[in-house]
N, CA, C and O atoms as CSV, one atom per row, in Angstrom:
chain,resi,resn,atom,element,x,y,z
A,1,UNK,N,N,16.208,9.603,10.670
A,1,UNK,CA,C,16.018,10.977,10.267
A,1,UNK,C,C,14.693,11.099,9.523
A,1,UNK,O,O,14.418,10.341,8.593
A,2,UNK,N,N,13.893,12.043,9.935
A,2,UNK,CA,C,12.576,12.224,9.321
A,2,UNK,C,C,12.722,12.940,7.978
A,2,UNK,O,O,13.564,13.822,7.807
A,3,UNK,N,N,11.886,12.535,7.046
A,3,UNK,CA,C,11.865,13.187,5.741
A,3,UNK,C,C,11.196,14.534,5.859
A,3,UNK,O,O,10.267,14.722,6.644
A,4,UNK,N,N,11.686,15.476,5.062
A,4,UNK,CA,C,11.037,16.779,5.096
A,4,UNK,C,C,9.712,16.712,4.345
A,4,UNK,O,O,9.505,15.799,3.546
A,5,UNK,N,N,8.823,17.652,4.586
A,5,UNK,CA,C,7.520,17.653,3.922
A,5,UNK,C,C,7.674,17.716,2.394
A,5,UNK,O,O,8.629,18.294,1.876
A,6,UNK,N,N,6.739,17.125,1.710
A,6,UNK,CA,C,6.771,17.065,0.249
A,6,UNK,C,C,6.859,18.465,-0.355
A,6,UNK,O,O,7.550,18.663,-1.354
A,7,UNK,N,N,6.173,19.426,0.232
A,7,UNK,CA,C,6.148,20.789,-0.301
A,7,UNK,C,C,7.539,21.424,-0.312
A,7,UNK,O,O,7.796,22.341,-1.092
A,8,UNK,N,N,8.431,20.942,0.547
A,8,UNK,CA,C,9.774,21.517,0.649
A,8,UNK,C,C,10.808,20.744,-0.167
A,8,UNK,O,O,11.989,21.092,-0.162
A,9,UNK,N,N,10.373,19.703,-0.862
A,9,UNK,CA,C,11.301,18.858,-1.617
A,9,UNK,C,C,11.380,19.305,-3.072
A,9,UNK,O,O,10.421,19.826,-3.642
A,10,UNK,N,N,12.552,19.082,-3.649
A,10,UNK,CA,C,12.698,19.321,-5.079
A,10,UNK,C,C,12.119,18.122,-5.827
A,10,UNK,O,O,11.874,17.073,-5.231
A,11,UNK,N,N,11.903,18.279,-7.127
A,11,UNK,CA,C,11.412,17.147,-7.923
A,11,UNK,C,C,12.374,15.970,-7.828
A,11,UNK,O,O,11.946,14.823,-7.701
A,12,UNK,N,N,13.656,16.248,-7.888
A,12,UNK,CA,C,14.651,15.172,-7.794
A,12,UNK,C,C,14.520,14.419,-6.466
A,12,UNK,O,O,14.540,13.188,-6.443
A,13,UNK,N,N,14.387,15.155,-5.371
A,13,UNK,CA,C,14.235,14.513,-4.063
A,13,UNK,C,C,12.963,13.666,-4.004
A,13,UNK,O,O,12.948,12.586,-3.413
A,14,UNK,N,N,11.895,14.176,-4.631
A,14,UNK,CA,C,10.644,13.405,-4.651
A,14,UNK,C,C,10.800,12.121,-5.454
A,14,UNK,O,O,10.293,11.072,-5.057
A,15,UNK,N,N,11.506,12.201,-6.590
A,15,UNK,CA,C,11.743,10.996,-7.389
A,15,UNK,C,C,12.561,9.971,-6.613
A,15,UNK,O,O,12.239,8.783,-6.619
A,16,UNK,N,N,13.611,10.426,-5.949
A,16,UNK,CA,C,14.470,9.524,-5.175
A,16,UNK,C,C,13.679,8.880,-4.037
A,16,UNK,O,O,13.768,7.671,-3.823
A,17,UNK,N,N,12.910,9.686,-3.312
A,17,UNK,CA,C,12.115,9.162,-2.192
A,17,UNK,C,C,11.042,8.203,-2.689
A,17,UNK,O,O,10.770,7.185,-2.052
A,18,UNK,N,N,10.432,8.527,-3.830
A,18,UNK,CA,C,9.406,7.647,-4.403
A,18,UNK,C,C,10.006,6.305,-4.805
A,18,UNK,O,O,9.419,5.251,-4.561
A,19,UNK,N,N,11.166,6.357,-5.416
A,19,UNK,CA,C,11.829,5.111,-5.822
A,19,UNK,C,C,12.157,4.250,-4.606
A,19,UNK,O,O,11.972,3.033,-4.631
A,20,UNK,N,N,12.645,4.887,-3.541
A,20,UNK,CA,C,12.966,4.146,-2.320
A,20,UNK,C,C,11.720,3.490,-1.734
A,20,UNK,O,O,11.741,2.321,-1.350
A,21,UNK,N,N,10.641,4.258,-1.671
A,21,UNK,CA,C,9.382,3.715,-1.149
A,21,UNK,C,C,8.862,2.577,-2.016
A,21,UNK,O,O,8.393,1.559,-1.505
A,22,UNK,N,N,8.946,2.754,-3.317
A,22,UNK,CA,C,8.465,1.726,-4.233
A,22,UNK,C,C,9.258,0.437,-4.075
A,22,UNK,O,O,8.682,-0.651,-4.068
A,23,UNK,N,N,10.567,0.552,-3.948
A,23,UNK,CA,C,11.405,-0.643,-3.734
A,23,UNK,C,C,11.047,-1.323,-2.411
A,23,UNK,O,O,10.983,-2.550,-2.328
A,24,UNK,N,N,10.818,-0.514,-1.389
A,24,UNK,CA,C,10.447,-1.053,-0.075
A,24,UNK,C,C,9.105,-1.800,-0.163
A,24,UNK,O,O,8.949,-2.882,0.402
A,25,UNK,N,N,8.153,-1.210,-0.872
A,25,UNK,CA,C,6.846,-1.852,-1.018
A,25,UNK,C,C,6.938,-3.135,-1.830
A,25,UNK,O,O,6.329,-4.142,-1.469
A,26,UNK,N,N,7.686,-3.109,-2.913
A,26,UNK,CA,C,7.857,-4.312,-3.734
A,26,UNK,C,C,8.484,-5.426,-2.906
A,26,UNK,O,O,8.023,-6.567,-2.940
A,27,UNK,N,N,9.533,-5.094,-2.164
A,27,UNK,CA,C,10.200,-6.073,-1.316
A,27,UNK,C,C,9.233,-6.648,-0.287
A,27,UNK,O,O,9.200,-7.858,-0.059
A,28,UNK,N,N,8.457,-5.779,0.326
A,28,UNK,CA,C,7.479,-6.225,1.329
A,28,UNK,C,C,6.421,-7.142,0.703
A,28,UNK,O,O,6.081,-8.183,1.265
A,29,UNK,N,N,5.906,-6.746,-0.461
A,29,UNK,CA,C,4.886,-7.568,-1.119
A,29,UNK,C,C,5.430,-8.937,-1.508
A,29,UNK,O,O,4.783,-9.960,-1.287
A,30,UNK,N,N,6.622,-8.944,-2.087
A,30,UNK,CA,C,7.188,-10.204,-2.563
A,30,UNK,C,C,7.615,-11.136,-1.436
A,30,UNK,O,O,7.427,-12.349,-1.523
A,31,UNK,N,N,8.189,-10.570,-0.382
A,31,UNK,CA,C,8.782,-11.409,0.666
A,31,UNK,C,C,7.894,-11.620,1.881
A,31,UNK,O,O,8.142,-12.524,2.679
A,32,UNK,N,N,6.867,-10.801,2.031
A,32,UNK,CA,C,6.047,-10.902,3.236
A,32,UNK,C,C,4.560,-11.035,2.928
A,32,UNK,O,O,3.934,-12.034,3.281
A,33,UNK,N,N,4.003,-10.039,2.278
A,33,UNK,CA,C,2.550,-9.992,2.103
A,33,UNK,C,C,2.027,-11.137,1.235
A,33,UNK,O,O,1.138,-11.878,1.656
A,34,UNK,N,N,2.567,-11.283,0.040
A,34,UNK,CA,C,2.080,-12.344,-0.859
A,34,UNK,C,C,2.253,-13.750,-0.279
A,34,UNK,O,O,1.332,-14.560,-0.387
A,35,UNK,N,N,3.403,-14.072,0.334
A,35,UNK,CA,C,3.505,-15.405,0.960
A,35,UNK,C,C,2.474,-15.626,2.069
A,35,UNK,O,O,1.981,-16.740,2.249
A,36,UNK,N,N,2.154,-14.570,2.807
A,36,UNK,CA,C,1.153,-14.706,3.878
A,36,UNK,C,C,-0.239,-14.928,3.300
A,36,UNK,O,O,-1.029,-15.693,3.854
A,37,UNK,N,N,-0.539,-14.266,2.197
A,37,UNK,CA,C,-1.822,-14.506,1.525
A,37,UNK,C,C,-1.884,-15.943,1.042
A,37,UNK,O,O,-2.900,-16.621,1.199
A,38,UNK,N,N,-0.794,-16.398,0.455
A,38,UNK,CA,C,-0.753,-17.782,-0.035
A,38,UNK,C,C,-0.957,-18.776,1.118
A,38,UNK,O,O,-1.717,-19.735,0.985
A,39,UNK,N,N,-0.284,-18.546,2.232
A,39,UNK,CA,C,-0.436,-19.435,3.393
A,39,UNK,C,C,-1.885,-19.475,3.872
A,39,UNK,O,O,-2.397,-20.538,4.224
A,40,UNK,N,N,-2.544,-18.318,3.886
A,40,UNK,CA,C,-3.942,-18.266,4.302
A,40,UNK,C,C,-4.831,-18.995,3.299
A,40,UNK,O,O,-5.746,-19.718,3.693
A,41,UNK,N,N,-4.570,-18.810,2.007
A,41,UNK,CA,C,-5.355,-19.509,0.978
A,41,UNK,C,C,-5.235,-21.024,1.133
A,41,UNK,O,O,-6.226,-21.750,1.045
A,42,UNK,N,N,-4.017,-21.485,1.362
A,42,UNK,CA,C,-3.793,-22.931,1.543
A,42,UNK,C,C,-4.521,-23.411,2.790
A,42,UNK,O,O,-5.131,-24.480,2.784
A,43,UNK,N,N,-4.459,-22.636,3.841
A,43,UNK,CA,C,-5.095,-23.018,5.105
A,43,UNK,C,C,-6.602,-23.185,4.958
A,43,UNK,O,O,-7.175,-24.132,5.497
A,44,UNK,N,N,-7.244,-22.282,4.239
A,44,UNK,CA,C,-8.712,-22.318,4.172
A,44,UNK,C,C,-9.250,-22.985,2.903
A,44,UNK,O,O,-10.463,-23.071,2.715
A,45,UNK,N,N,-8.363,-23.449,2.045
A,45,UNK,CA,C,-8.795,-24.079,0.797
A,45,UNK,C,C,-9.548,-25.383,1.061
A,45,UNK,O,O,-9.042,-26.262,1.758
A,46,UNK,N,N,-10.757,-25.511,0.506
A,46,UNK,CA,C,-11.509,-26.749,0.714
A,46,UNK,C,C,-10.845,-27.951,0.038
A,46,UNK,O,O,-11.085,-29.091,0.436
A,47,UNK,N,N,-10.028,-27.714,-0.961
A,47,UNK,CA,C,-9.343,-28.811,-1.653
A,47,UNK,C,C,-8.369,-29.507,-0.710
A,47,UNK,O,O,-8.157,-30.716,-0.808
A,48,UNK,N,N,-7.777,-28.736,0.206
A,48,UNK,CA,C,-6.797,-29.281,1.140
A,48,UNK,C,C,-7.447,-30.101,2.260
A,48,UNK,O,O,-6.775,-30.873,2.944
A,49,UNK,N,N,-8.744,-29.929,2.437
A,49,UNK,CA,C,-9.426,-30.597,3.539
A,49,UNK,C,C,-9.987,-31.946,3.076
A,49,UNK,O,O,-10.652,-32.041,2.044
A,50,UNK,N,N,-9.708,-32.954,3.844
A,50,UNK,CA,C,-10.217,-34.298,3.570
A,50,UNK,C,C,-10.902,-34.805,4.837
A,50,UNK,O,O,-10.933,-34.128,5.864
A,51,UNK,N,N,-11.445,-36.010,4.734
A,51,UNK,CA,C,-12.060,-36.608,5.927
A,51,UNK,C,C,-11.016,-36.824,7.021
A,51,UNK,O,O,-11.312,-36.731,8.212
A,52,UNK,N,N,-9.800,-37.114,6.593
A,52,UNK,CA,C,-8.736,-37.361,7.562
A,52,UNK,C,C,-8.178,-36.050,8.131
A,52,UNK,O,O,-7.640,-36.016,9.238
A,53,UNK,N,N,-8.318,-34.996,7.363
A,53,UNK,CA,C,-7.800,-33.708,7.812
A,53,UNK,C,C,-8.961,-32.719,7.933
A,53,UNK,O,O,-9.444,-32.207,6.923
A,54,UNK,N,N,-9.407,-32.451,9.144
A,54,UNK,CA,C,-10.553,-31.551,9.349
A,54,UNK,C,C,-10.199,-30.112,8.982
A,54,UNK,O,O,-9.023,-29.775,8.849
A,55,UNK,N,N,-11.204,-29.272,8.820
A,55,UNK,CA,C,-10.936,-27.865,8.525
A,55,UNK,C,C,-10.155,-27.218,9.674
A,55,UNK,O,O,-10.208,-27.697,10.806
A,56,UNK,N,N,-9.443,-26.147,9.388
A,56,UNK,CA,C,-8.651,-25.501,10.450
A,56,UNK,C,C,-9.561,-24.892,11.516
A,56,UNK,O,O,-10.705,-24.523,11.253
A,57,UNK,N,N,-9.027,-24.801,12.692
A,57,UNK,CA,C,-9.787,-24.197,13.786
A,57,UNK,C,C,-9.881,-22.688,13.564
A,57,UNK,O,O,-9.020,-22.077,12.931
A,58,UNK,N,N,-10.953,-22.108,14.104
A,58,UNK,CA,C,-11.160,-20.663,13.960
A,58,UNK,C,C,-9.978,-19.860,14.484
A,58,UNK,O,O,-9.588,-18.861,13.881
A,59,UNK,N,N,-9.414,-20.287,15.591
A,59,UNK,CA,C,-8.303,-19.550,16.183
A,59,UNK,C,C,-7.094,-19.544,15.248
A,59,UNK,O,O,-6.350,-18.564,15.214
A,60,UNK,N,N,-6.892,-20.596,14.508
A,60,UNK,CA,C,-5.787,-20.670,13.552
A,60,UNK,C,C,-6.014,-19.700,12.399
A,60,UNK,O,O,-5.099,-18.990,11.982
A,61,UNK,N,N,-7.236,-19.678,11.891
A,61,UNK,CA,C,-7.566,-18.759,10.801
A,61,UNK,C,C,-7.451,-17.315,11.287
A,61,UNK,O,O,-6.882,-16.471,10.593
A,62,UNK,N,N,-7.985,-17.027,12.468
A,62,UNK,CA,C,-7.894,-15.666,13.017
A,62,UNK,C,C,-6.441,-15.240,13.191
A,62,UNK,O,O,-6.094,-14.090,12.925
A,63,UNK,N,N,-5.602,-16.153,13.633
A,63,UNK,CA,C,-4.186,-15.853,13.830
A,63,UNK,C,C,-3.514,-15.518,12.496
A,63,UNK,O,O,-2.744,-14.562,12.405
A,64,UNK,N,N,-3.810,-16.306,11.470
A,64,UNK,CA,C,-3.241,-16.044,10.143
A,64,UNK,C,C,-3.733,-14.715,9.582
A,64,UNK,O,O,-2.962,-13.979,8.968
A,65,UNK,N,N,-4.997,-14.407,9.787
A,65,UNK,CA,C,-5.560,-13.139,9.308
A,65,UNK,C,C,-4.929,-11.970,10.075
A,65,UNK,O,O,-4.648,-10.929,9.482
A,66,UNK,N,N,-4.705,-12.127,11.369
A,66,UNK,CA,C,-4.069,-11.067,12.161
A,66,UNK,C,C,-2.656,-10.785,11.655
A,66,UNK,O,O,-2.231,-9.630,11.603
A,67,UNK,N,N,-1.941,-11.822,11.288
A,67,UNK,CA,C,-0.593,-11.659,10.734
A,67,UNK,C,C,-0.662,-10.920,9.403
A,67,UNK,O,O,0.154,-10.041,9.128
A,68,UNK,N,N,-1.637,-11.282,8.583
A,68,UNK,CA,C,-1.817,-10.620,7.288
A,68,UNK,C,C,-2.194,-9.147,7.478
A,68,UNK,O,O,-1.689,-8.283,6.760
A,69,UNK,N,N,-3.066,-8.859,8.427
A,69,UNK,CA,C,-3.462,-7.473,8.689
A,69,UNK,C,C,-2.290,-6.645,9.224
A,69,UNK,O,O,-2.171,-5.463,8.901
A,70,UNK,N,N,-1.440,-7.248,10.024
A,70,UNK,CA,C,-0.248,-6.539,10.511
A,70,UNK,C,C,0.682,-6.206,9.338
A,70,UNK,O,O,1.309,-5.147,9.309
A,71,UNK,N,N,0.755,-7.106,8.397
A,71,UNK,CA,C,1.558,-6.856,7.201
A,71,UNK,C,C,0.965,-5.709,6.391
A,71,UNK,O,O,1.697,-4.886,5.842
A,72,UNK,N,N,-0.358,-5.657,6.318
A,72,UNK,CA,C,-1.031,-4.554,5.624
A,72,UNK,C,C,-0.810,-3.238,6.366
A,72,UNK,O,O,-0.642,-2.192,5.739
A,73,UNK,N,N,-0.809,-3.286,7.698
A,73,UNK,CA,C,-0.562,-2.081,8.496
A,73,UNK,C,C,0.822,-1.496,8.210
A,73,UNK,O,O,1.012,-0.282,8.272
A,74,UNK,N,N,1.774,-2.354,7.902
A,74,UNK,CA,C,3.110,-1.891,7.535
A,74,UNK,C,C,3.083,-1.199,6.173
A,74,UNK,O,O,3.730,-0.168,5.989
A,75,UNK,N,N,2.346,-1.754,5.226
A,75,UNK,CA,C,2.358,-1.255,3.851
A,75,UNK,C,C,1.496,-0.008,3.650
A,75,UNK,O,O,1.855,0.862,2.856
A,76,UNK,N,N,0.396,0.090,4.336
A,76,UNK,CA,C,-0.580,1.156,4.079
A,76,UNK,C,C,0.000,2.571,4.171
A,76,UNK,O,O,-0.231,3.358,3.253
A,77,UNK,N,N,0.738,2.940,5.222
A,77,UNK,CA,C,1.285,4.307,5.263
A,77,UNK,C,C,2.292,4.565,4.140
A,77,UNK,O,O,2.430,5.695,3.673
A,78,UNK,N,N,2.981,3.531,3.716
A,78,UNK,CA,C,3.927,3.680,2.621
A,78,UNK,C,C,3.197,3.916,1.301
A,78,UNK,O,O,3.642,4.711,0.474
A,79,UNK,N,N,2.078,3.226,1.109
A,79,UNK,CA,C,1.255,3.479,-0.083
A,79,UNK,C,C,0.754,4.931,-0.089
A,79,UNK,O,O,0.803,5.608,-1.116
A,80,UNK,N,N,0.279,5.389,1.052
A,80,UNK,CA,C,-0.230,6.767,1.130
A,80,UNK,C,C,0.870,7.784,0.848
A,80,UNK,O,O,0.645,8.758,0.130
A,81,UNK,N,N,2.051,7.563,1.405
A,81,UNK,CA,C,3.180,8.477,1.186
A,81,UNK,C,C,3.596,8.452,-0.294
A,81,UNK,O,O,3.875,9.500,-0.875
A,82,UNK,N,N,3.637,7.273,-0.894
A,82,UNK,CA,C,3.972,7.165,-2.311
A,82,UNK,C,C,2.948,7.905,-3.162
A,82,UNK,O,O,3.317,8.601,-4.108
A,83,UNK,N,N,1.683,7.765,-2.839
A,83,UNK,CA,C,0.631,8.470,-3.562
A,83,UNK,C,C,0.811,9.987,-3.423
A,83,UNK,O,O,0.609,10.734,-4.380
A,84,UNK,N,N,1.187,10.426,-2.236
A,84,UNK,CA,C,1.440,11.849,-2.008
A,84,UNK,C,C,2.603,12.333,-2.892
A,84,UNK,O,O,2.523,13.392,-3.513
A,85,UNK,N,N,3.672,11.547,-2.935
A,85,UNK,CA,C,4.810,11.898,-3.784
A,85,UNK,C,C,4.413,11.953,-5.259
A,85,UNK,O,O,4.777,12.889,-5.972
A,86,UNK,N,N,3.677,10.959,-5.706
A,86,UNK,CA,C,3.308,10.911,-7.121
A,86,UNK,C,C,2.429,12.083,-7.512
A,86,UNK,O,O,2.582,12.628,-8.604
A,87,UNK,N,N,1.519,12.479,-6.649
A,87,UNK,CA,C,0.689,13.653,-6.911
A,87,UNK,C,C,1.535,14.924,-6.983
A,87,UNK,O,O,1.330,15.767,-7.856
A,88,UNK,N,N,2.482,15.052,-6.060
A,88,UNK,CA,C,3.353,16.228,-6.040
A,88,UNK,C,C,4.283,16.236,-7.248
A,88,UNK,O,O,4.565,17.296,-7.805
A,89,UNK,N,N,4.757,15.072,-7.653
A,89,UNK,CA,C,5.605,14.981,-8.853
A,89,UNK,C,C,4.811,15.404,-10.081
A,89,UNK,O,O,5.326,16.120,-10.939
A,90,UNK,N,N,3.570,14.968,-10.168
A,90,UNK,CA,C,2.721,15.349,-11.301
A,90,UNK,C,C,2.552,16.870,-11.352
A,90,UNK,O,O,2.720,17.485,-12.405
A,91,UNK,N,N,2.223,17.462,-10.221
A,91,UNK,CA,C,2.031,18.922,-10.177
A,91,UNK,C,C,3.337,19.661,-10.487
A,91,UNK,O,O,3.350,20.622,-11.256
A,92,UNK,N,N,4.422,19.203,-9.883
A,92,UNK,CA,C,5.710,19.846,-10.114
A,92,UNK,C,C,6.162,19.722,-11.559
A,92,UNK,O,O,6.734,20.661,-12.114
A,93,UNK,N,N,5.915,18.589,-12.163
A,93,UNK,CA,C,6.278,18.386,-13.567
A,93,UNK,C,C,5.453,19.285,-14.471
A,93,UNK,O,O,5.983,19.897,-15.398
A,94,UNK,N,N,4.165,19.364,-14.204
A,94,UNK,CA,C,3.299,20.237,-15.009
A,94,UNK,C,C,3.734,21.702,-14.882
A,94,UNK,O,O,3.733,22.451,-15.859
A,95,UNK,N,N,4.104,22.090,-13.665
A,95,UNK,CA,C,4.562,23.463,-13.431
A,95,UNK,C,C,5.862,23.726,-14.209
A,95,UNK,O,O,6.013,24.777,-14.831
A,96,UNK,N,N,6.789,22.774,-14.171
A,96,UNK,CA,C,8.053,22.936,-14.894
A,96,UNK,C,C,7.834,22.998,-16.397
A,96,UNK,O,O,8.461,23.803,-17.085
A,97,UNK,N,N,6.947,22.151,-16.909
A,97,UNK,CA,C,6.641,22.149,-18.352
A,97,UNK,C,C,6.028,23.460,-18.764
A,97,UNK,O,O,6.388,24.012,-19.803
A,98,UNK,N,N,5.102,23.973,-17.967
A,98,UNK,CA,C,4.450,25.240,-18.329
A,98,UNK,C,C,5.445,26.407,-18.278
A,98,UNK,O,O,5.323,27.341,-19.072
A,99,UNK,N,N,6.423,26.378,-17.369
A,99,UNK,CA,C,7.436,27.411,-17.305
A,99,UNK,C,C,8.346,27.364,-18.533
A,99,UNK,O,O,8.747,28.406,-19.052
A,100,UNK,N,N,8.667,26.168,-18.990
A,100,UNK,CA,C,9.503,26.008,-20.177
A,100,UNK,C,C,8.766,26.510,-21.416
A,100,UNK,O,O,9.359,27.175,-22.266
A,101,UNK,N,N,7.491,26.196,-21.519
A,101,UNK,CA,C,6.740,26.587,-22.717
A,101,UNK,C,C,6.471,28.094,-22.759
A,101,UNK,O,O,6.175,28.633,-23.825
A,102,UNK,N,N,6.568,28.772,-21.629
A,102,UNK,CA,C,6.386,30.228,-21.621
A,102,UNK,C,C,7.631,30.957,-22.129
A,102,UNK,O,O,7.546,32.105,-22.564
A,103,UNK,N,N,8.767,30.300,-22.073
A,103,UNK,CA,C,9.998,30.985,-22.499
A,103,UNK,C,C,10.288,30.841,-23.964
A,103,UNK,O,O,11.289,31.367,-24.449
């Protein structure tokens, strides 16, 4: 089910959706993105390379980077949507505060 546009959501709905997105992003970073960065760092680290163990082949590095970029492709739209929610929450909160202070 598609989410309705931010403009049509209540502040409560925006908070709930933001929390869901944030949890999804945290889970993705902890379980997918960060481990992939670590694997790439280990792969290209000069400390890991010895005379007996040559540097990794370009195709191996490219493959690891492609996996990392695919992981970023998953996260990027979620970051943008979260940013959209946070901006709308800020505006909606300011509007609610100003309405309260007028009464």
